[in-house]
Each structure stands twice: as structure tokens, then as C-alpha cells.
C-alpha positions in Angstrom: 0.0 -0.1 0.0 2.8 2.3 0.9 4.4 1.5 -2.3 1.6 2.5 -4.4 1.3 5.8 -2.4 4.9 6.4 -3.4 4.4 5.2 -6.9 2.2 8.3 -7.5 4.8 10.7 -6.9 7.2 10.5 -9.7 9.8 13.3 -10.2 11.4 14.6 -13.4 12.8 18.1 -14.7 10.8 21.3 -13.8 11.1 24.7 -15.6 14.3 26.5 -14.2 14.1 28.8 -11.1 15.0 32.0 -12.9 12.3 31.1 -15.7 9.7 31.1 -12.8 10.5 34.5 -11.8 10.1 36.2 -15.4 6.8 34.5 -15.6 3.9 36.4 -14.4 1.7 32.9 -14.4 2.5 29.4 -13.2 4.4 27.9 -16.2 2.8 24.6 -17.7 5.2 21.9 -17.0 5.0 18.3 -18.3 6.4 16.7 -15.0 5.3 15.5 -11.9 6.5 16.6 -8.7 5.6 16.2 -4.9 6.1 18.3 -1.8 4.9 17.2 1.4 3.6 19.5 3.8 1.7 19.7 7.1 -0.8 21.6 5.5 -1.6 22.4 1.9 -3.6 25.5 2.6 -1.0 28.0 1.6 -1.8 27.8 -2.1 -4.3 30.6 -3.2 -7.0 30.1 -5.6 -6.1 32.8 -7.7 -2.3 32.4 -8.8 -1.3 35.7 -10.8 2.2 37.0 -10.5 4.8 34.8 -8.8 6.8 36.5 -6.0 9.1 35.1 -3.6 6.9 35.2 -0.2 8.2 34.2 2.9 8.7 30.2 3.9 6.5 27.4 4.1 2.7 26.8 5.2 0.7 30.0 4.8 3.6 31.9 3.8 5.0 29.6 1.2 5.4 31.1 -2.2 4.4 28.8 -5.4 7.8 29.9 -6.8 9.8 28.9 -3.8 7.9 25.5 -3.7 8.5 24.8 -7.3 12.1 25.8 -7.1 12.6 23.7 -4.1 11.1 20.7 -5.9 12.9 21.4 -9.1 16.2 21.0 -7.4 15.4 17.5 -7.1 14.5 17.6 -3.3 11.6 15.7 -1.7 9.9 17.0 1.5 7.5 15.2 3.7 6.2 15.8 7.2 5.2 13.3 9.9 1.6 14.0 10.9 -0.3 11.9 13.2 -3.3 14.0 12.4 -5.5 13.0 9.7 -7.6 16.3 10.0 -7.5 19.3 7.8 -9.1 20.3 4.6 -8.0 19.4 1.0 -7.2 22.3 -1.2 -10.0 24.3 -2.6 -12.4 21.8 -0.7 -11.5 18.8 -3.0 -12.6 15.5 -1.8 -10.6 12.1 -2.0 -11.5 10.1 -5.0 -12.6 6.5 -5.1 -10.6 5.6 -8.2 -7.5 3.5 -8.2 -4.1 4.2 -7.1 -2.9 7.5 -8.2 -6.1 8.6 -9.8 -7.4 12.1 -9.3 -10.6 14.1 -9.6 -11.2 17.9 -9.1 -12.2 21.1 -10.2 -10.8 23.8 -12.4 -10.0 27.2 -11.0 -10.2 30.5 -12.8 -6.5 30.4 -13.5 -6.7 27.0 -15.2 -5.1 25.4 -12.2 -6.9 21.9 -11.2 -7.1 21.2 -7.4 -8.1 17.9 -6.2 -7.2 15.2 -3.6 -5.0 12.4 -4.9 -6.2 8.8 -3.9 -3.0 7.3 -2.3 -4.2 4.1 -2.6 -7.7 2.7 -3.8 -9.3 -0.2 -4.9 -7.4 -0.9 -8.1 -5.8 -4.0 -9.6 -3.3 -4.3 -6.6 -6.3 -6.0 -4.5 -4.9 -4.1 -1.6 -7.6 -3.5 1.1 -8.3 0.3 1.8 -7.1 0.0 5.6 -5.1 3.0 5.5 -7.2 5.5 7.8 -5.6 4.4 11.0 -2.1 5.0 9.8 -0.4 8.5 9.9 -0.8 10.7 7.0 0.9 13.8 5.7 -0.4 16.4 3.0 1.1 16.4 -0.3 1.1 18.8 -3.2 1.7 17.4 -6.7 2.2 19.5 -9.9 1.5 17.5 -13.3 0.5 18.9 -16.6 0.2 22.5 -15.2 -2.1 21.6 -12.4 -1.8 21.4 -8.9 -3.1 18.4 -6.8 -3.3 17.9 -3.2 -4.0 14.5 -1.2 -2.8 12.3 1.6 0.3 10.3 1.9 -0.4 7.5 4.0 2.1 5.7 6.3 5.6 6.7 7.6 7.6 5.9 4.5 9.1 9.3 3.2 8.6 10.0 -0.4 11.1 8.3 -2.4 12.7 7.4 -6.0 14.5 4.3 -7.6 17.5 5.8 -9.1 19.8 3.1 -10.5 21.5 -0.1 -9.0 23.0 1.9 -6.1 19.5 1.8 -4.4 16.5 4.1 -3.4 17.0 7.9 -2.9 14.7 9.4 -0.5 14.7 12.5 1.6 12.3 13.7 4.1 11.8 17.1 5.8 13.8 17.6 8.9 11.9 18.1 12.1 12.9 21.3 14.3 14.8 18.8 16.7 16.9 17.5 13.7 17.6 21.0 12.1 18.9 22.0 15.6 21.1 19.1 15.9 22.6 19.9 12.2 23.0 23.8 13.3 24.9 22.7 16.5 27.0 19.9 14.9 30.1 22.0 14.5 29.8 24.6 17.2 32.6 25.6 19.7 33.0 28.0 22.4 36.1 28.8 24.2 36.4 30.7 27.6 39.5 32.9 27.7 40.8 33.2 31.2 43.9 35.4 30.1 42.9 38.4 31.9 43.9 40.5 28.5 40.5 41.9 27.6 39.0 38.8 25.7 36.6 36.6 27.7 35.2 34.1 25.2 34.7 33.5 21.5 32.2 31.3 19.9 32.5 29.9 16.3 30.3 27.4 14.3 30.3 26.1 10.6 27.3 24.9 8.4 28.1 23.3 5.3 26.3 23.9 1.7 28.9 22.4 -0.6 30.4 18.8 0.3 32.7 19.2 1.5 32.5 22.5 3.0 34.7 24.8 1.1 35.2 27.3 4.1 37.6 26.9 7.0 38.7 28.8 10.2 41.6 29.0 12.4 42.4 30.7 15.9 45.5 31.1 17.9 46.7 32.8 21.2 50.5 33.6 21.1 52.0 34.5 24.6 54.7 37.1 23.5 57.6 37.7 26.1 59.0 41.1 26.7 62.1 40.1 24.7 59.8 40.3 21.6 57.3 43.0 22.4 57.2 45.5 25.2 54.1 45.9 27.2 52.6 49.1 28.6 52.2 48.0 32.1 55.4 46.4 32.6 54.2 42.8 32.8 56.5 40.0 31.7 54.2 39.1 28.4 51.2 40.0 26.4 49.0 38.0 24.4 48.6 38.1 20.4 45.4 36.6 19.5 44.3 35.6 15.9 40.9 34.6 14.7 40.4 33.8 10.8 37.4 32.8 8.6 38.4 31.4 5.1 35.8 31.2 2.4 37.0 28.9 -0.3 35.6 28.8 -3.8 36.1 26.2 -6.6 37.3 23.8 -4.1 38.3 23.3 -0.3 42.0 23.3 -0.7 43.2 26.9 -0.5 40.9 27.6 2.6 42.5 24.5 4.1 46.0 25.8 3.2 45.2 29.0 5.1 44.0 27.3 8.0 47.0 25.5 8.3 49.8 28.4 7.9 48.3 31.7 7.4 48.5 32.6 11.0 51.9 31.6 11.2 53.2 33.7 8.1 51.5 36.6 9.6 52.8 36.0 12.9 56.7 35.6 11.8 56.4 39.1 10.0 55.0 40.7 13.3 57.8 38.9 15.1 60.5 40.6 12.9 58.8 43.9 13.0 58.2 44.0 17.0 61.7 42.8 17.7 63.1 45.6 15.3 61.3 48.2 17.2 63.0 47.1 20.6 66.4 48.1 19.0 65.4 51.6 18.9 65.4 53.2 22.6 63.2 56.1 21.2 60.0 54.0 20.7 58.6 51.3 22.6 56.2 49.9 19.9 56.6 49.6 16.2 54.7 52.2 14.1 51.1 51.4 12.9 52.3 51.5 9.3 54.7 48.8 9.9 52.4 46.5 11.9 50.0 46.9 8.9 52.9 46.1 6.4 54.0 43.0 8.3 50.5 41.6 8.0 50.3 42.2 4.5 53.9 40.9 3.8 52.9 37.6 5.4 49.5 37.4 3.1 51.3 38.1 -0.1 54.4 35.8 0.8 52.1 32.9 1.4 50.1 33.7 -1.8 53.5 33.8 -3.7 54.4 30.3 -2.2 50.9 28.9 -3.2 50.7 30.2 -6.8 54.2 30.6 -8.0 56.7 28.5 -6.0 54.3 25.7 -6.3 54.9 25.7 -10.3 58.7 25.8 -9.9 58.7 22.8 -7.6 56.2 21.0 -9.9 58.2 21.9 -13.0 61.4 20.5 -11.3 59.7 17.3 -9.9 57.8 16.7 -13.4 55.2 14.1 -11.8 51.7 14.3 -11.8 51.7 13.1 -8.2 53.6 16.1 -7.0 51.6 18.2 -9.3 48.0 17.0 -7.9 49.6 18.0 -4.4 51.0 21.3 -5.1 48.7 22.8 -7.4 45.4 22.1 -5.9 45.8 25.3 -3.5 46.7 27.3 -6.5 44.0 26.2 -8.9 41.3 26.8 -6.1 40.8 30.0 -4.4 39.8 31.7 -1.0 39.0 34.8 0.6 40.5 35.6 4.1 39.3 37.5 6.9 41.9 37.7 9.6 41.9 39.6 12.8 44.7 40.4 15.2 44.7 41.8 18.8 47.3 43.1 20.7 46.5 42.7 24.4 49.1 45.0 25.3 47.7 48.2 23.1 44.1 46.8 23.2 44.1 47.2 19.4 42.5 45.1 17.0 43.3 45.1 13.6 41.4 43.3 10.7 42.9 42.2 7.5 40.6 41.6 4.6 41.3 40.0 1.3 37.9 39.1 -0.3 34.3 39.7 0.6 34.2 38.2 4.3 33.2 40.6 6.7 34.0 41.9 10.2 31.7 44.0 12.2 32.0 45.7 15.6 29.3 45.7 18.4 29.4 48.3 20.8 27.2 49.5 23.6 25.8 53.2 23.2 25.0 55.8 25.9 21.1 55.1 25.0 21.6 51.1 25.9 21.4 50.1 22.3 24.3 48.7 20.2 26.0 50.3 17.2 27.1 48.5 14.4 30.5 49.3 12.9 32.0 47.8 9.7 35.6 46.6 10.3 36.2 45.8 6.6 34.8 46.5 3.2 33.8 44.0 0.7 36.2 43.5 -2.1 34.6 42.5 -5.3 34.2 43.4 -9.2 31.2 45.2 -8.1 33.1 47.8 -5.5 33.5 51.1 -6.9 37.0 51.4 -5.4 38.0 47.9 -6.4 36.9 48.7 -9.9 38.9 52.1 -10.2 42.0 50.1 -8.8 41.5 47.4 -11.3 41.1 49.8 -14.3 44.0 51.8 -13.6 46.2 48.9 -13.2 45.2 47.7 -16.4 44.3 50.6 -18.5 42.6 49.6 -22.0 41.2 46.5 -20.8 37.4 47.2 -21.0 36.5 43.5 -19.6 38.9 43.9 -16.6 35.6 44.2 -14.8 32.6 42.5 -16.5 29.2 42.3 -14.8 30.6 43.0 -11.7 33.4 40.0 -12.0 37.1 39.8 -12.7 37.3 39.2 -16.5 33.5 38.3 -16.2 34.3 35.3 -14.0 35.5 35.6 -10.6 33.6 37.7 -8.0 35.9 38.6 -5.3 38.7 41.1 -6.5 41.2 39.8 -3.9 41.8 36.3 -3.0 44.5 33.6 -2.3 45.1 31.1 -5.0 42.9 31.5 -8.1 46.1 31.0 -10.3 44.1 31.3 -13.6 44.1 35.0 -12.8 47.5 35.2 -12.1 49.6 33.0 -14.2 50.6 34.0 -17.6 48.9 32.6 -20.7 52.3 30.7 -21.2 52.3 29.2 -17.7 48.7 28.1 -17.8 49.0 26.5 -21.3 52.4 24.6 -20.1 50.6 23.4 -16.8 47.4 21.9 -18.7 49.5 20.6 -21.4 52.0 18.6 -19.2 49.6 18.0 -15.9 46.4 19.3 -15.5 44.7 22.8 -15.1 42.0 24.9 -16.3 41.6 26.9 -19.2 42.8 30.4 -19.2 40.2 33.3 -19.0 38.9 34.4 -22.3 40.0 38.2 -21.5 43.4 37.3 -19.9 45.9 40.0 -21.2 48.1 41.3 -18.6 47.9 39.2 -15.3 47.7 39.4 -12.4 44.1 40.7 -12.0 43.6 39.3 -8.6 45.8 40.1 -5.4 45.9 38.4 -1.9 47.3 41.9 -0.4 44.5 42.7 2.3 43.2 46.0 3.1 43.9 46.5 7.0 42.0 48.5 9.4 42.7 49.3 13.3 40.3 49.7 16.0 40.7 50.5 19.8 38.5 47.9 21.5 37.0 49.1 25.0 36.5 45.7 27.1 35.0 47.5 29.8 32.0 48.4 27.5 31.6 44.7 26.5 32.7 45.2 23.0 32.3 42.3 20.6 33.1 41.3 16.9 31.1 39.2 14.5 33.4 37.7 11.7 31.7 35.9 9.0 32.0 34.5 5.5 29.8 36.3 2.7 27.2 33.4 3.2 26.1 35.2 6.5 25.9 38.8 5.0 23.9 37.5 2.1 20.9 37.1 4.9 21.6 39.5 7.4 22.5 43.3 7.6 25.4 44.4 9.9 22.8 46.0 12.1 20.6 43.0 12.3 23.7 40.7 13.2 24.9 43.1 15.8 21.4 43.6 17.3 21.0 39.8 17.3 24.1 39.3 19.5 22.9 42.0 21.6 19.7 40.2 22.0 21.4 37.1 22.8 23.7 38.8 25.5 20.5 40.0 27.1 18.8 36.5 27.1 21.8 34.8 28.4 22.4 37.6 31.5 18.5 37.3 32.1 18.8 33.6 32.4 22.2 33.8 34.4 20.3 36.1 37.0 17.4 34.0 37.1 19.5 30.9 37.8 21.6 32.6 40.2 24.6 31.5 38.0 28.0 32.6 39.1 30.1 30.1 37.1 33.0 31.2 34.8 30.7 30.5 32.0 28.4 33.6 32.6 30.5 35.9 35.0 31.5 37.8 32.2 28.0 38.8 31.4 26.5 42.2 32.3 22.9 42.7 33.4 21.8 44.3 29.9 18.4 44.6 29.9 16.0 46.8 27.6 12.3 47.3 27.4 12.3 48.2 23.7 10.7 45.9 21.0 12.7 44.4 18.3 16.6 44.0 18.2 18.6 46.6 20.6 20.6 48.2 17.8 20.8 51.6 16.3 19.5 51.8 12.8 22.2 52.8 10.2 21.5 56.2 8.6 23.6 54.8 5.5 21.0 53.1 3.5 22.0 53.9 0.1 25.5 52.4 0.1 25.4 50.2 3.1 28.7 51.5 4.3 30.5 50.0 1.5 28.8 46.7 1.9 26.4 44.6 -0.3 22.9 44.2 0.6 21.7 40.7 2.0 20.5 39.4 -1.3 18.7 36.4 0.4 16.2 38.2 2.2 14.6 39.4 -1.2 14.8 36.1 -2.7 13.0 34.4 0.1 10.9 37.5 0.4 11.5 37.8 4.5 9.3 39.6 6.6 10.7 43.0 7.8 9.2 42.7 11.3 11.9 41.6 13.7 9.3 40.5 16.3 8.2 37.8 13.9 11.6 36.8 12.4 14.2 36.5 15.2 14.2 34.0 18.2 16.9 33.0 21.1 17.2 29.3 21.3 20.9 28.4 21.3 23.9 28.8 23.8 26.6 29.5 21.0 26.3 33.1 19.8 27.4 32.1 16.6 24.9 29.4 16.1 22.2 31.9 17.3 23.3 34.2 14.1 22.9 31.3 11.8 19.5 30.0 12.9 18.1 33.5 12.7 19.8 34.0 9.3 18.0 30.9 8.0 14.6 32.0 9.3 14.5 32.4 12.9 11.1 31.6 14.4 10.0 30.5 10.8 11.0 26.8 11.8 9.6 25.4 8.6 12.1 27.9 6.6 14.8 26.8 8.7 13.9 23.1 8.2 13.6 23.6 4.5 16.9 25.2 4.1 18.8 22.6 6.2 16.9 19.7 4.4 18.1 20.7 0.9 21.2 18.4 0.0 24.3 19.6 -1.8 24.7 20.9 -4.4 21.0 21.9 -4.6 21.4 23.6 -1.3 23.9 26.1 -3.1 21.1 27.7 -4.7 19.5 29.1 -1.6 22.5 29.3 0.8 26.4 29.3 0.9 28.5 27.4 3.0 28.3 29.7 6.6 31.5 30.1 8.9 30.8 32.4 11.8 32.7 33.7 14.8 31.8 36.0 17.6 34.5 37.4 19.9 33.8 39.0 23.3 35.6 41.6 25.0 35.6 42.2 28.8 37.1 42.1 32.1 37.4 38.3 32.8 39.4 36.2 35.3 43.4 35.9 34.8 43.6 32.1 35.6 45.8 31.8 32.3 43.7 29.1 31.2 41.6 28.6 27.7 38.8 26.1 28.4 35.9 24.6 26.2 32.5 25.9 27.2 30.8 22.8 27.0 27.2 24.0 27.3 27.8 25.8 23.8 30.1 23.3 22.3 29.2 20.2 20.4 30.1 16.6 21.7 33.1 15.9 19.1 34.6 19.4 20.4 34.7 18.2 24.2 36.1 15.0 22.9 39.0 16.7 20.8 39.5 20.1 22.3 42.8 21.5 21.0 45.0 23.7 23.0 44.7 27.6 21.8 47.9 28.7 23.3 
């Protein structure tokens, strides 16, 4: 019987998502699709223009539903209730399995109930009523049908000899498990102005192309002098790396970028000690050291690898050394000097860092510490046209040579190698075809833009660092306001529970009576302060009402940000976006890597410990030393 129900839902290909957006009426398609929902009542009788309205149930748009199904994803809900009215008051048929009957609406869309199993030639008795049932929507021949899916078996499809492919909509509990699977949180007992940082990753690609790294280096006075005469200071590093065209470049950055930068900083600080007239190196020399570390590593990845490969002349060596050069990665690296309380952000690409600071009125203010560097950024376009005069396609459709969106990145050798080098590598080993408009490489640089900010631990400053996947879904103000909302919730819970542990001792009693997020709205609405607007909000048609969008359910601040970026209170939206498998999920969300760094007056035990209540089990089992 279940088999008969499943047979009624067979999949094929549907009109592309972009085609849906261009059409004012729902397109007629010859294929059949099914989307299991708790209720099919969201579909209006009159389907005129197609717009991307908010997520599932009553807020799910036809375009979004169809696009999800067109991606090859099948969604079903377990629902023990057999109640609920069929769409447009259609009634079940008494025909054989898979038969339908219904009425025609004024838009030409037929609605009816689909008989999951009947009295056909199969001879199966109609004993399905006591079993659990779920609603389904079927699109076939330009018509909509609704009806029950009986039993617990999810919608599935027999693909090949490897077996049946099936996918069932995640429950909210399963979605939470997936969100928290890679979360980590550390309590910093160094007494140096940093009290905690949270980090989480959520893949969309398989494997995830993002990466991250953190490191605390204890620096003796023989390397860097301290303002208060203490025997040592801390250099703290946090990095998020947004890979593209593969994961190898971002993995390389995780392994060695902090070491490259720390080595250059070590030389710069030691040189300053030789001059008795100064205690610290100049700001310009520190920025230069960071840039030099970035550029030297990229030169090793892109150019020194070629020299080694040509010398070895084996495909095995080429496969190992050229992989980080052929793929690419943006990099966002923060450097905090505990002696000066200066926080530097080095940005190569379009990842972003934003400072949250408490204002006098009790609200938080959002200050970007980086600028997105893409072919659509005016400053980057001007730089590239100046470096490559006469090349009208140096930036084409907001992309470098019409291909790569970030204008600064590690790797991406096809935008840095000469045409001769690319032809030689491709002929002798393997590689990608050179861009069509390549004339005077390099077009892409790994040199970062560095900003410096004086943090105020006593005011409870925090910094959000994230790959561009988060900023496609949240504005700077929303991200800062969400962390502010999370802080208030944690402080309130800590007070109610009389919790004085190290986990919560750094929290302030920050409470506001206002509605919405506790953040000042930006007055720079035209340019977003040099930042790109969150395009996913428009794609998904999210509601602007913050009270209806956001929720606090997580102990990890980074996980809290991702949950709300994916829909927050709209659990069906969160479940849908997390259920989509790779590579189809990439159409709706990118890989996500988020770090939140909290400044404050914490203890000075000297320890860095895992915060178990905000960390996944794997982190507790394999917590790595951060010193």
C-alpha cells in the first residue's frame, strides 16, 4: 500500500527557477512533482504574479515551492493528525491508485485530492485510515493536486542499482542538531581583555569549502614590550576563510596563514626594541607586516608551487602542490594585541567583520571593520582599471574578467599566471583553461586592506566575523542586534538561575524594554557603508518585522546568528533550507562560517577552556589547545 502511495509521486525536471521569476503566471510543465507539507492550505485559488514570499505553510510562495522541488528535493512531514481540509475543498477520489479528480479554477489550475491507494488491480484492502498521514502537493501538466501520503515512509525514487534515493523534511529537533553539529565555544581566562569566542560552521557544499583558525600566542617582553610592565602580552588571532572552486586553498590558509603573519609581526616588533626612542613599532609597520605575510603565502601557493612541479615533473607532485593554486579563497584575519588593546582586521575578499559597541542609550551600534572587495565595489573597479588600462573587460558584470567575483583572493591562479604558464601546466599536468579576456595578469591580489580599531573591553565590545554566506542573509545591524539580543537573554537566564560560574560571570545585566533588536539603525541606507545588501532576504521574501523573525534558542552566539539568518522563528523555513542536500542547497545558501569574539574584564587564571554548554560533543572529545 505504501508502495502504491509512493508510486503516485514520480519526479522529472521542472522549469528553471529563474524562468519562474520571469513568468507572471505559473508555467505549464509536463513533469510531476510532490512536496509534502503539514498543510496544503497555503496555495491561493488565484495565482497571478509569482513573487518570493516567506517560507512554508501559509507563507510559502508557489515559486519557492516549485524551485525547491525542481532542485530534486523531496519533502515530507510526519503528521499523526488526519484532519485538515484538502485544497479548494476537493474530496478524495474512489478511483484506483494514483487517480485524481477535482475542479478547475479560474486560472486554469486544477485542484483535487489524490488517492494514495484505492481499490485498483493491486487488490490491497483500503485499511489506511488508522495510519499516520501527511499532506502532499503534486504538480503535473500545469495543474496542482493535493492529497494524503499514508504511512511513515518518505517520498522516494528508485534511481539505479545503488538503491533508492529518499529525502524527508527535517523536524525542528533534527534541524537544531544539524545547526549545532560543528559549534565550539571557548572561555578565555587570560585577563587580557578577551573573555570568550564562539564559532560554528554549516556546510552547503560537500565538502564545505570554508575553513577557520584561531590562535593565542604568549609574547615575552624580549619580543614585544608591554605598556604596564608585565612580563608578557598576548597576540590573539581569529581567521575565517571562504573557499571557492574547491576546499584546498582555504585548508592551506587554516594550516599556515597565522604562522606567516606572526613571523612577520615577530620581526617587526623585535626591530622596534632595538630603537630606544620607541616602545612599539609604528602602526604603518604593523600593517605592512600583516600584508607581507599574506602576499608571501600567496606567492608560495601560486608561483613557488609551479617551480617545484616543473622541477619534479610528476603528476603526483602536481596534484598535491597545484590544488591550492587552482582553487581559491578569501581570507579575513583579526589580530588583537592585548598590550595596546588594538584590534586589526586584514581582509582579502568579501568576508566581513563588524564591531558591536554599546551606546549611551543602551542600544548597540554596528561598525563595519572591513569593506567587501569584489568586482562590483567602486574602489576595486577603479583600482583594476588603473592597473589594466585599455582592458574594457577587466571588470565585466561585476566580476573579474567576467568570471571571479572577489577582486582579492588567495590562489585563483588562472587570474595570476601568464597565458604561457597556464598552457604549459595544462599540457604537461592538468589545469583549467585561461580566462577568455586574459591579457596582463595578475588581475587578482592577496594583499589585504587592514583596519585598526581600539576596543573597549570595559564596555563589552564584541566582533562578528563571518564569510559572505551570512551577509547574504543579514545586515550589519541585524547581526549586531541579534548578538545584543542573545547577550540580554543569556544575562537574564544567568540571573534567574543564580549562576555565578565562569561560563556566565562575564555577562553584564543588560536589559531593555524596547521591542525588536537592541541596535541603532544605520543612516547609510544607500551604500550600506560599502557593504552589499543581503540578497537572500529578497530571494526568500522575508518579513521585515523583527518581532516575527528572530528567536533565541542557542547557547552559542554564532549558532544563534545562523539560525536567525536561515529563518529564526519561521521553523519551516529553517527546516527546508537545512533539508536541501548538496549541491541543490547552494542555490539558496552558501557555506557559513561565523565567529563571535567577546571582549570584557574576565578572570586571569591563564587558562583557555572549552565551554561545554555551547560546544558540540566532538569539541569536548577533541578540544585542541589554543595556546
